[in-house]
C-alpha positions as CSV (number, residue, x, y, z in Angstrom):
1,M,-1.2,3.4,-10.3
2,N,2.9,3.1,-10.9
3,M,3.8,0.1,-8.9
4,R,7.5,1.8,-8.2
5,V,5.6,4.6,-6.8
6,A,3.1,2.4,-4.8
7,S,6.1,0.1,-3.6
8,T,7.5,2.5,-1.4
9,V,4.5,3.6,0.7
10,K,4.6,2.2,4.1
11,H,1.9,4.0,5.7
12,P,-1.3,5.7,5.1
13,L,0.3,9.1,6.5
14,E,3.6,8.8,5.0
15,P,4.2,12.2,3.2
16,L,3.8,12.4,-0.5
17,S,7.2,11.2,-2.3
18,A,8.7,13.3,-5.6
19,A,7.5,10.4,-7.4
20,E,3.9,10.9,-6.2
21,I,3.7,14.3,-6.1
22,A,4.7,14.1,-9.8
23,L,2.2,11.8,-10.7
24,A,-0.8,13.8,-8.9
25,V,0.9,17.0,-11.5
26,S,1.0,15.4,-14.8
27,T,-2.4,13.7,-13.5
28,L,-3.8,17.2,-12.9
29,K,-2.5,18.5,-16.1
30,D,-3.7,16.2,-18.3
31,Q,-7.3,15.5,-17.4
32,Q,-7.4,19.5,-16.4
33,K,-6.4,21.2,-19.6
34,L,-4.0,22.8,-17.5
35,T,-2.1,26.3,-19.0
36,S,1.0,28.0,-18.4
37,S,-1.1,30.8,-16.1
38,D,-2.2,28.0,-13.8
39,R,0.3,27.8,-11.0
40,F,1.2,25.2,-8.2
41,I,0.6,26.6,-5.0
42,S,0.9,23.3,-3.1
43,V,0.8,19.7,-3.6
44,M,0.3,17.8,-0.5
45,L,-0.9,14.3,1.3
46,R,-4.5,14.3,1.4
47,E,-5.0,12.7,4.8
48,P,-7.1,9.5,4.9
49,R,-10.4,9.9,7.3
50,K,-8.8,9.7,10.8
51,A,-10.8,6.2,11.4
52,E,-9.3,4.7,8.0
53,V,-5.9,5.9,9.7
54,L,-6.7,4.0,13.0
55,A,-8.0,0.9,11.7
56,Y,-4.7,0.5,9.3
57,S,-2.6,-2.7,10.2
58,S,0.4,-3.0,7.6
59,S,-0.5,-6.8,8.3
60,T,-3.7,-6.9,6.2
61,R,-1.4,-6.1,3.7
62,R,-4.2,-3.9,1.8
63,P,-3.5,-1.7,-0.7
64,I,-2.6,2.3,0.4
65,E,-5.0,5.0,-1.3
66,R,-3.5,7.7,-2.1
67,E,-4.4,11.0,-2.4
68,A,-3.1,14.4,-3.2
69,A,-4.6,17.9,-2.4
70,I,-3.4,20.5,-4.9
71,V,-4.1,24.2,-4.6
72,I,-3.0,26.5,-8.1
73,L,-3.3,29.7,-8.8
74,N,-4.5,31.0,-12.2
75,N,-2.7,34.1,-13.0
76,A,-4.4,35.2,-15.9
77,D,-8.1,35.0,-14.2
78,N,-6.9,35.8,-10.6
79,A,-8.4,32.7,-9.9
80,C,-7.9,29.8,-7.1
81,Y,-8.8,26.6,-7.6
82,E,-8.4,23.5,-5.5
83,A,-8.3,20.0,-6.7
84,I,-8.3,16.7,-4.9
85,V,-5.8,14.0,-7.2
86,S,-6.2,10.0,-6.7
87,I,-2.6,9.1,-7.4
88,T,-3.8,5.3,-7.0
89,N,-6.0,5.8,-9.9
90,E,-4.2,8.4,-11.7
91,S,-8.0,10.4,-11.8
92,V,-8.8,13.6,-10.7
93,V,-11.2,13.2,-7.9
94,S,-12.3,16.9,-7.6
95,W,-11.7,20.1,-9.2
96,K,-13.5,23.5,-8.1
97,H,-13.1,27.2,-8.0
98,V,-12.9,28.9,-4.3
99,P,-13.9,32.6,-5.7
100,G,-12.7,35.5,-3.7
101,V,-9.2,34.3,-2.0
102,Q,-6.0,34.6,-2.7
103,P,-3.8,31.5,-2.2
104,T,-0.5,31.6,-0.2
105,F,2.6,33.3,-1.8
106,L,4.7,31.1,-4.3
107,L,8.4,31.1,-3.1
108,E,9.0,32.2,-7.1
109,E,7.0,35.5,-6.3
110,H,9.0,36.6,-3.8
111,A,12.1,36.9,-6.6
112,E,9.6,37.7,-9.2
113,C,8.7,41.0,-6.9
114,E,11.9,42.0,-6.3
115,A,12.4,41.8,-10.3
116,A,9.5,44.0,-11.1
117,V,10.3,46.5,-8.9
118,K,13.5,46.8,-10.0
119,A,12.5,47.0,-13.4
120,S,9.7,49.8,-12.9
121,P,10.4,53.2,-13.7
122,L,8.2,54.6,-10.9
123,F,10.8,53.1,-8.3
124,L,14.1,53.9,-10.1
125,E,12.8,57.5,-10.2
126,A,12.2,57.5,-6.5
127,L,15.8,55.7,-6.0
128,T,16.9,59.0,-8.1
129,E,15.7,61.0,-5.7
130,L,17.2,59.4,-2.9
131,G,20.7,59.2,-5.0
132,I,20.8,55.9,-5.0
133,E,22.4,54.5,-8.8
134,D,23.3,50.9,-8.3
135,I,20.3,49.3,-8.3
136,S,21.7,45.8,-7.6
137,L,22.3,46.9,-4.2
138,V,19.0,47.0,-3.3
139,M,16.9,44.5,-1.7
140,V,13.1,44.2,-2.1
141,D,11.3,42.1,0.8
142,C,7.5,40.9,-0.5
143,W,5.2,41.6,2.3
144,S,1.6,40.8,2.0
145,A,-0.6,43.4,1.5
146,G,-3.4,42.7,4.1
147,N,-7.3,44.0,3.9
148,F,-7.7,47.2,4.6
149,G,-11.0,47.7,2.5
150,S,-9.5,48.9,-0.6
151,E,-11.2,47.8,-3.6
152,E,-7.6,46.7,-5.0
153,E,-7.3,44.3,-2.0
154,Q,-10.5,42.7,-3.3
155,T,-9.7,42.6,-6.8
156,R,-5.8,42.3,-7.3
157,R,-3.2,39.6,-5.7
158,L,-0.7,42.3,-4.0
159,A,2.0,42.7,-2.5
160,R,3.7,46.1,-0.1
161,P,7.2,45.5,-0.5
162,L,10.1,46.8,2.1
163,C,13.0,48.0,0.6
164,F,16.4,48.0,1.8
165,L,19.7,49.3,0.2
166,R,23.5,47.5,0.8
167,S,26.9,48.9,0.8
168,D,28.3,45.8,-1.1
169,P,26.9,42.5,-2.5
170,A,27.5,40.9,0.8
171,D,26.3,43.3,3.5
172,N,23.3,43.2,5.7
173,G,21.1,45.4,3.5
174,Y,18.5,45.2,6.3
175,A,20.6,47.7,8.7
176,R,19.7,50.7,5.6
177,P,16.0,50.9,5.4
178,L,14.5,53.0,2.6
179,G,11.4,55.0,3.1
180,L,10.1,53.4,-0.1
181,V,6.7,51.4,-0.6
182,P,5.9,50.1,-4.3
183,I,2.7,48.5,-4.3
184,V,2.9,45.2,-6.6
185,D,0.3,43.1,-8.7
186,L,2.0,39.9,-8.0
187,N,-0.4,38.4,-11.3
188,S,0.5,41.1,-13.9
189,K,4.5,41.8,-12.3
190,E,3.1,45.6,-12.3
191,V,4.1,47.8,-10.2
192,L,1.1,50.2,-9.4
193,R,2.5,53.0,-7.7
194,V,5.7,53.5,-5.0
195,E,4.5,55.4,-1.8
196,K,7.3,57.1,-0.3
197,Y,7.8,58.4,3.5
198,P,11.4,60.0,3.3
199,Y,13.9,59.8,6.3
200,A,15.7,62.0,7.4
201,V,19.1,59.9,6.2
202,I,19.5,56.2,5.0
203,A,21.2,55.0,7.9
204,S,25.3,54.7,7.5
205,E,26.7,52.3,10.3
206,P,27.5,49.0,8.8
207,A,25.7,46.1,11.2
208,N,27.2,43.0,10.1
209,Y,27.2,39.4,11.6
210,T,28.8,36.8,9.3
211,A,32.1,35.4,10.3
212,E,33.9,37.2,8.1
213,R,33.4,40.6,8.7
214,V,32.9,40.1,13.0
215,T,36.7,40.1,13.1
216,E,37.3,40.1,17.1
217,K,36.0,37.0,18.4
218,R,36.0,35.8,22.1
219,A,39.0,33.2,23.4
220,G,38.8,30.8,26.1
221,L,36.0,28.4,24.7
222,K,36.9,25.0,24.8
223,P,35.4,22.2,22.4
224,V,32.6,20.4,23.8
225,E,32.4,16.9,21.7
226,I,28.7,14.9,21.6
227,T,29.4,11.2,20.6
228,Q,27.6,8.2,20.8
229,P,30.0,5.4,19.7
230,E,26.7,2.6,20.0
231,G,24.5,5.0,17.6
232,P,21.3,6.4,18.8
233,S,18.7,4.9,20.8
234,F,15.6,5.5,18.1
235,E,14.7,3.5,15.4
236,V,13.1,4.6,11.8
237,N,10.7,2.9,9.9
238,G,10.3,5.2,7.0
239,H,8.9,8.5,8.7
240,E,7.6,6.1,11.5
241,V,9.9,6.6,15.1
242,S,10.3,4.7,18.1
243,W,12.6,5.7,21.1
244,Q,12.1,5.3,24.9
245,K,8.7,3.9,24.6
246,W,7.2,6.4,22.3
247,N,6.3,6.0,19.2
248,F,5.2,8.9,16.2
249,R,5.1,9.7,12.7
250,I,7.0,12.7,11.4
251,G,5.1,14.4,8.6
252,F,6.0,18.1,6.6
253,N,4.0,19.8,3.7
254,S,4.5,23.3,2.5
255,R,2.2,25.4,4.5
256,E,2.8,23.9,8.1
257,G,5.8,22.4,8.1
258,L,6.5,20.0,10.3
259,V,3.7,18.0,11.7
260,L,4.1,14.8,14.1
261,H,1.3,12.2,13.8
262,T,0.1,9.1,15.9
263,V,2.0,9.8,19.0
264,S,1.6,7.2,21.5
265,Y,3.2,5.8,24.6
266,E,3.9,2.6,25.8
267,D,2.8,1.2,29.0
268,E,2.4,-2.4,30.7
269,G,3.2,-3.6,27.2
270,R,0.6,-1.8,25.7
271,Q,0.6,1.5,23.1
272,R,-1.2,4.1,24.8
273,P,-2.2,6.8,22.5
274,I,-1.9,10.5,23.1
275,L,-2.2,12.9,20.1
276,Y,-3.7,12.1,16.9
277,R,-2.1,14.8,15.2
278,A,-0.1,17.8,16.1
279,S,1.0,20.8,14.3
280,L,1.2,24.8,13.9
281,S,-1.5,25.9,12.8
282,E,-1.1,29.5,11.8
283,M,1.0,32.5,13.0
284,V,1.0,36.0,12.6
285,V,3.4,39.0,13.3
286,P,1.4,42.1,14.3
287,Y,3.7,45.7,14.3
288,G,2.3,48.2,16.9
289,D,3.7,51.1,14.9
290,P,1.2,53.5,13.8
291,G,3.7,55.3,11.2
292,P,2.8,54.5,7.3
293,T,5.9,52.0,6.6
294,Q,4.9,49.8,9.6
295,N,0.9,50.4,10.1
296,R,0.2,47.7,8.0
297,K,2.7,45.1,9.0
298,N,0.6,41.6,9.8
299,A,2.5,38.7,8.2
300,F,0.6,35.7,8.5
301,D,4.1,33.4,8.2
302,S,2.0,30.4,7.9
303,G,-1.1,31.0,6.1
304,E,0.3,33.8,3.7
305,Y,4.4,32.4,3.0
306,G,4.1,28.6,3.9
307,I,6.2,27.9,6.6
308,G,6.7,24.3,5.2
309,Q,8.3,25.6,2.2
310,L,10.4,28.5,3.9
311,A,12.2,25.6,5.3
312,N,15.9,25.6,5.9
313,S,18.1,23.3,4.6
314,L,20.1,21.9,8.1
315,E,23.4,21.1,8.6
316,L,25.3,18.8,10.5
317,G,27.3,20.8,13.6
318,C,25.1,23.9,13.2
319,D,21.5,23.7,13.6
320,C,21.8,20.2,15.0
321,V,24.6,18.7,17.4
322,G,25.1,14.8,17.9
323,Y,24.0,11.4,16.0
324,I,21.3,13.1,13.8
325,R,18.9,11.3,11.5
326,Y,17.8,14.2,8.8
327,F,14.3,13.8,6.9
328,D,13.8,15.2,3.2
329,A,11.0,17.2,2.6
330,A,9.0,16.4,-1.1
331,L,7.2,20.1,-2.5
332,T,6.9,21.2,-5.7
333,N,7.5,24.7,-7.5
334,S,5.2,26.7,-9.2
335,K,5.4,24.6,-12.4
336,G,4.4,21.6,-10.9
337,D,7.8,20.1,-10.7
338,P,9.4,18.2,-7.7
339,V,11.6,19.9,-5.3
340,I,13.7,18.5,-2.5
341,I,14.4,20.4,0.4
342,K,17.3,18.4,1.9
343,N,17.7,17.8,5.5
344,A,14.5,20.0,6.1
345,I,13.7,17.8,9.6
346,C,16.5,17.3,11.8
347,M,16.1,14.3,14.7
348,H,18.6,13.7,17.5
349,E,19.1,13.0,21.3
350,E,20.1,15.6,24.0
351,D,21.3,14.9,27.5
352,Y,18.9,17.2,29.4
353,G,20.3,16.7,33.2
354,I,18.7,15.4,36.0
355,M,15.7,13.4,35.8
356,W,15.5,12.7,39.4
357,K,17.7,12.2,42.5
358,H,17.2,11.5,46.0
359,T,19.9,11.3,48.8
360,D,19.0,9.5,51.9
361,W,21.2,11.1,54.5
362,R,20.8,8.5,57.0
363,T,22.6,5.5,54.9
364,N,24.2,8.5,52.4
365,E,22.9,6.5,49.4
366,V,22.3,8.4,46.2
367,E,20.3,7.7,43.9
368,V,20.5,9.7,39.8
369,R,19.1,9.4,37.1
370,R,19.9,11.6,34.0
371,S,17.2,12.8,31.4
372,R,17.7,12.2,27.7
373,R,15.4,13.6,25.4
374,L,14.3,13.3,21.7
375,V,14.1,16.8,19.6
376,V,12.5,16.8,16.0
377,S,12.9,20.1,14.4
378,S,12.6,22.2,11.4
379,I,13.6,25.6,11.0
380,S,12.2,28.4,8.3
381,T,13.4,31.6,7.1
382,V,10.9,34.4,6.5
383,A,12.6,36.9,4.9
384,N,14.6,38.9,7.8
385,Y,13.4,36.3,10.9
386,E,14.0,32.6,11.4
387,Y,11.8,30.4,13.7
388,G,13.2,27.2,14.9
389,F,10.2,24.5,15.6
390,F,11.0,22.0,18.3
391,W,9.2,19.3,19.5
392,Y,10.8,17.7,22.4
393,L,9.6,14.0,23.9
394,Y,10.9,13.1,26.8
395,Q,11.3,9.9,29.4
396,D,8.6,10.9,31.9
397,G,6.1,10.8,29.2
398,N,6.3,14.8,29.0
399,I,5.8,16.6,25.3
400,E,7.1,20.1,24.7
401,F,6.4,22.2,22.1
402,Q,8.8,25.6,21.8
403,V,9.4,28.1,19.2
404,K,12.7,29.7,19.2
405,L,12.7,32.8,17.5
406,T,16.1,34.5,16.1
407,G,17.3,36.5,12.9
408,I,17.2,40.3,11.8
409,L,14.7,42.5,13.3
410,S,12.6,44.2,10.9
411,V,13.9,48.1,11.5
412,G,12.7,51.5,10.2
413,G,14.6,55.2,9.6
414,L,13.1,58.4,11.2
415,A,12.3,61.6,9.6
416,E,13.7,65.1,10.5
417,G,13.4,65.5,14.2
418,E,10.9,62.3,14.8
419,Q,11.5,60.3,18.2
420,P,10.3,56.7,18.3
421,L,7.3,56.5,20.6
422,Y,6.2,52.9,19.3
423,G,9.6,51.6,19.2
424,T,13.4,51.1,20.1
425,M,16.7,53.2,19.2
426,I,18.7,50.2,18.5
427,T,21.3,52.5,16.7
428,P,21.6,56.7,16.5
429,E,20.2,56.1,12.8
430,L,17.2,53.1,13.3
431,Y,14.7,52.0,15.9
432,A,12.9,48.7,15.7
433,P,9.0,48.7,16.0
434,N,7.3,47.2,18.9
435,H,5.7,43.6,17.6
436,Q,4.4,40.2,18.7
437,H,4.4,36.9,17.6
438,F,1.3,34.8,17.6
439,F,1.3,30.8,17.4
440,N,-1.7,29.0,16.9
441,V,-0.9,25.0,17.8
442,R,-3.5,22.7,16.6
443,L,-4.1,19.5,19.0
444,D,-5.7,16.6,17.7
445,L,-6.3,14.8,21.2
446,Q,-6.3,10.8,21.4
447,I,-6.1,10.3,25.1
448,D,-6.4,6.6,25.5
449,G,-9.3,6.8,22.3
450,T,-10.7,9.4,20.9
451,D,-13.4,10.5,22.8
452,N,-12.2,13.2,25.4
453,S,-13.3,16.3,27.1
454,V,-11.1,19.5,28.4
455,Y,-11.0,20.8,32.4
456,E,-9.9,24.0,33.5
457,V,-8.1,23.8,36.5
458,D,-7.8,27.0,39.4
459,T,-6.3,26.8,42.0
460,V,-8.5,28.6,45.1
461,A,-7.7,29.3,48.0
462,A,-10.2,27.7,50.4
463,P,-12.5,29.7,52.9
464,L,-11.6,30.5,56.2
465,G,-13.5,28.9,59.1
466,P,-13.2,25.7,61.2
467,D,-11.8,23.6,58.6
468,N,-8.9,25.5,57.8
469,P,-7.9,26.5,61.1
470,M,-4.3,28.0,60.3
471,S,-5.8,29.8,56.9
472,N,-3.4,27.6,54.6
473,A,-5.4,25.7,52.5
474,F,-5.8,25.8,49.1
475,M,-7.4,23.3,46.3
476,A,-7.8,22.6,42.9
477,K,-10.7,23.4,41.4
478,S,-11.9,21.7,37.6
479,T,-14.6,22.9,35.8
480,L,-15.8,21.2,32.6
481,L,-15.7,23.1,29.7
482,A,-18.8,21.3,27.9
483,S,-19.2,23.8,24.7
484,E,-17.3,25.5,22.0
485,Q,-18.1,28.8,23.5
486,E,-17.7,27.6,26.9
487,A,-14.0,26.4,26.0
488,I,-12.8,29.9,24.7
489,R,-10.5,30.5,27.9
490,D,-7.9,32.6,28.9
491,L,-4.8,32.2,31.1
492,K,-5.2,33.4,34.6
493,L,-2.0,34.2,36.4
494,E,-3.9,34.6,40.0
495,S,-5.2,31.2,40.0
496,A,-2.6,29.3,38.1
497,R,-4.9,28.3,35.7
498,Y,-4.3,25.5,33.4
499,W,-6.1,23.2,31.7
500,K,-6.6,19.1,31.2
501,F,-7.6,16.9,28.6
502,V,-8.9,14.1,30.0
503,N,-10.0,10.5,29.0
504,D,-13.4,10.3,31.5
505,N,-14.6,7.1,30.3
506,V,-10.8,5.3,30.9
507,K,-9.8,5.8,34.9
508,N,-6.3,4.8,36.9
509,R,-6.2,2.8,40.0
510,M,-7.2,5.8,42.0
511,G,-10.6,6.1,40.1
512,Q,-9.2,9.3,38.1
513,S,-10.0,10.1,34.4
514,V,-6.4,9.5,33.1
515,G,-5.2,12.5,31.2
516,Y,-2.6,15.2,30.3
517,K,-2.6,18.9,30.9
518,I,-1.1,21.9,29.6
519,V,1.7,23.9,31.2
520,P,1.8,27.4,29.3
521,G,5.6,29.4,28.6
522,E,5.3,32.8,27.9
523,N,2.4,34.2,26.6
524,C,0.4,37.5,26.2
525,F,-2.5,39.5,24.6
526,P,-2.8,41.5,21.3
527,F,-2.8,45.2,21.7
528,A,-4.3,45.9,19.2
529,S,-8.0,47.5,18.9
530,P,-11.0,44.9,18.1
531,E,-11.7,47.3,15.5
532,S,-8.4,46.9,13.6
533,S,-8.2,44.7,10.2
534,L,-5.5,42.6,12.6
535,M,-8.1,41.5,15.2
536,K,-11.0,40.9,12.6
537,R,-8.5,38.4,10.3
538,A,-7.0,36.9,13.1
539,G,-9.4,36.4,15.5
540,F,-7.9,33.4,17.2
541,I,-5.3,35.9,19.1
542,K,-7.9,36.9,21.1
543,H,-8.3,34.0,23.5
544,H,-5.6,31.4,24.7
545,L,-7.8,28.3,24.3
546,W,-10.4,26.8,21.8
547,V,-11.5,23.3,21.8
548,T,-13.4,22.2,18.8
549,P,-15.1,19.3,18.1
550,Y,-13.1,17.1,15.4
551,D,-13.9,18.5,11.8
552,E,-11.4,17.2,9.1
553,S,-12.1,20.6,6.7
554,E,-11.1,22.9,10.1
555,M,-7.3,22.9,9.9
556,F,-6.0,26.4,10.1
557,A,-7.1,28.9,12.7
558,A,-7.5,31.8,10.7
559,G,-9.5,29.9,8.0
560,D,-7.9,28.0,4.6
561,Y,-6.8,31.8,2.7
562,P,-6.0,34.3,5.4
563,N,-3.7,36.0,2.7
564,Q,-5.8,39.4,1.6
565,S,-9.0,38.0,3.7
566,A,-11.4,40.4,5.2
567,G,-11.8,38.2,8.1
568,G,-14.5,36.0,10.1
569,D,-13.1,33.0,9.1
570,G,-11.9,30.0,11.4
571,L,-11.8,29.4,15.1
572,E,-14.2,32.5,15.4
573,K,-16.6,31.4,12.8
574,W,-17.0,27.4,13.9
575,T,-17.1,28.2,17.2
576,S,-20.1,30.4,16.7
577,A,-22.2,27.0,16.2
578,D,-21.2,26.4,20.1
579,R,-21.2,22.6,19.5
580,S,-20.6,20.3,22.1
581,V,-17.1,19.5,23.2
582,A,-17.7,17.0,26.1
583,N,-16.5,13.3,25.7
584,T,-16.3,13.5,22.1
585,D,-13.5,13.5,19.2
586,I,-11.9,17.0,20.0
587,V,-9.4,19.5,18.7
588,V,-7.7,21.8,21.0
589,W,-6.4,25.3,19.9
590,Y,-3.7,26.8,21.8
591,T,-2.1,30.2,21.0
592,M,0.9,31.5,22.4
593,G,2.3,34.9,22.2
594,H,5.6,36.5,22.2
595,N,5.7,40.4,23.3
596,H,8.8,41.8,21.6
597,I,10.1,45.4,22.7
598,P,13.1,45.5,20.9
599,R,16.5,46.3,22.4
600,P,19.7,47.4,21.3
601,E,20.8,43.7,22.3
602,D,18.7,42.3,19.8
603,W,20.7,44.1,17.3
604,P,22.2,43.2,14.5
605,V,20.9,39.6,15.0
606,M,19.0,38.6,17.6
607,P,20.1,35.5,20.4
608,A,17.3,33.3,20.2
609,G,13.8,34.2,22.1
610,Y,11.6,30.9,23.3
611,T,8.0,30.5,23.6
612,G,6.2,27.6,24.4
613,F,4.4,24.7,25.9
614,H,4.6,21.1,28.1
615,L,1.9,18.5,27.9
616,K,2.3,16.4,31.2
617,P,0.5,13.3,32.2
618,V,-1.8,14.1,35.0
619,G,-3.1,10.5,36.3
620,F,-2.0,8.6,32.8
621,F,0.6,6.5,34.6
622,T,0.3,4.6,37.5
623,Q,3.5,6.3,39.0
624,S,6.4,8.1,37.2
625,P,7.2,6.5,33.9
626,A,10.9,7.4,34.8
627,I,11.3,5.5,37.9
628,D,12.7,2.8,35.1
629,L,15.4,4.6,34.0
630,P,18.8,2.5,34.0
631,V,21.7,4.0,36.2
632,S,24.8,5.5,34.1
633,T,27.2,2.6,33.1
634,K,30.5,3.1,35.3
635,K,32.0,4.3,32.0
636,A,29.6,7.1,31.1
637,A,29.1,7.9,34.9
638,T,33.1,8.7,35.0
639,A,32.7,10.8,31.8
640,C,30.1,12.7,32.5
641,C,30.8,13.4,36.6
642,S,34.7,13.2,36.9
643,G,36.1,17.1,37.4
644,S,38.2,19.2,39.5
645,S,37.8,20.9,42.8
646,E,40.4,23.5,42.2
647,G,39.1,26.9,42.8
648,H,35.6,25.3,44.4
649,G,35.3,26.4,48.2
C-alpha cells in the first residue's frame, strides 16, 4: 500500500480518504478491466469485523488492514456487481455479479434523466400541447419507478420523473407542476413514453421564498451572538471525538450518510460502551393519493437515492451556529473520481437550558446547573425535500436522534371540477397530497459489553384489593423479548410502553441489570394496504421495533437493493428465522413515522417538523451523572442571567 496513504489512517473505522478511494478505484479498474459502461455507484469503507475493531489498540502499532466495498452498475448489460478491494495489498479480494437488482441512483443520473427528457421528441410534443415553448424553464425531477409488477420494471433501469415549470430561471418551479410523467430508461437515456394527466390549469401564482423575492421582512428581531472565547469543550483526533466524558467516532458514507461508532461514556474512571454503531438504516416516503401522478410515489430516500451523496455543504451561521468543527466527506462520482463534500458534517455545542435545579425554601438557597449538549449533524436535499439528521449527546448520559423535515411540498394540480379528497388545498390552484415519512434507525448495541437483551416495559394498574386500598397503585411490568418474532413490537400509548436494552451480566449496586431505554418521540402506523407494493417492499414500517442477532451482512431494513425491488428482503426476511436475541450480540431497529397532512402554512417552504427518540440510562449509573456539573462562573452567570424587570409583574 502507498505509504503516504497508509500514514493518514489512525483507526480501523476511519472513513476512506480521497487517496484511498482513488487507489481502490484504480486497482479495480486495472484488475477487472472495467470499461466506460461500468459506473461506480459507491465506494465506501468495508468495516473490519467487530471483534477486530474492539481488540484494536493504537499502542500496538499493528498495521491497519484497509478494504473498500464497491458497487458497480454496468449500463450496457443492466447488471450490478459488488467488489471488495484490499487497499492495503492493492488487490481485488472478490468480484461478484448480483442478479436481478437495481442499485442506488447515481448522482449524475438525475442530470442525465432531465437532459434525456428535455431532448425527447415525445416530451417536446407534450409541452407544445400545453403551450410551453421555453424548454429551459422546465424542471424534471428524477423519481424512482418502484415495482408494481410490470415486465419493464424487471428488465429495465427506470425512472418516473415529475415535471414542473418555472416562470423565470430563479423562480420556484415546484409551484407549477405539470401533468406529465415521462418514463425513462436510465441506462439507454431513452424516454419510452410520456404519460399525460392534464390539469385544469397550470398554476400561475408565484411561491417564492428567497431573500431577494420576499421583499417585506419583519422588523424588531435583535441579534443573538454565540461566542466561546476559550474555544470548544470537545477534542478531535481524526474522526474520534471526546466531549464531557463522551467518546465516539464519526463515520460517513454515500448511502447512510452520518454514522456514529463506538459510543462510550466515562464513569468512575473507566470508559463504558453503549453503542457500537448507530445509523439511518432506511427511509421511505409513501404518498396517500390514488391519482395517477401520485399513486406510485414511494421514495426510499436512502436505498434508492443515497442520503449521504445528497448531503449539503454546510455553512457557518446558517445551518450551525457557535464554535463549529466541520468534517468533509470523501465519496466518488460515477467514473470513480474522488469527490469531496466540504463541511458535510457539522459539530458544535449548544446551551440547552436547565439541567437541574432545586430551591430550599427554608434556607432560600438555590442550586441550578445549566445543560450543554453536543450536536453532530448532516443535512441532505432530496429533490424538493430537506432532511436534517441530528445526533445529540447530553451531559447526563442521554443520547438523542432527531430528524428535521423541511423543504418544499410535492404538490399537484387538479383536473376540471376535481376536489382533493386525499390532500389539502394550499393555494386556489394547488393541492398537496397526504403522505408519510418513515425512518428506520439501526442501533448496534454494546451496553457494557456485547451480550445484551431487550425487555418490553408496560405500566399497568395494580389489581383492586387489600394491597391497593386507595385504588391508586400502578407498576412497571418488564417482559423479556427472547426471540426475533417475540421482539417484533409496536408502541402502546395505553401502557406508556417503552423498551429497555440491558446487560444482564452486569449489575448496579441495587442488583439491577445496567441498561438504557428508548423514549419514543412522534410516531405513527402506515395507512397503505398490506397488499400494496409499498408494504411488500418496505416491510420494516409495519412495526416500530425489531431486534436481530448481530450479522455484519444485515445492514439495511429494506434489504441491500430496494430500488425497483419486488420486496421480501430485509427485516421481514431475516426475522422469519426467529433466532434467539436474549443475552447475545444484538441489533435494535427502531422505526419512526411522521404523518403529514399538509397545511397552507407549509407553503411555500415548510417550517421544520421533528421526529426522533431518546436513549436514556436506566440503572446504568449509580446516580445522576450530571451531579458533578460545575457551577457557572460569576462572569458567565452575569452574562446569561442579567436582565430587566420592566414590564414584568
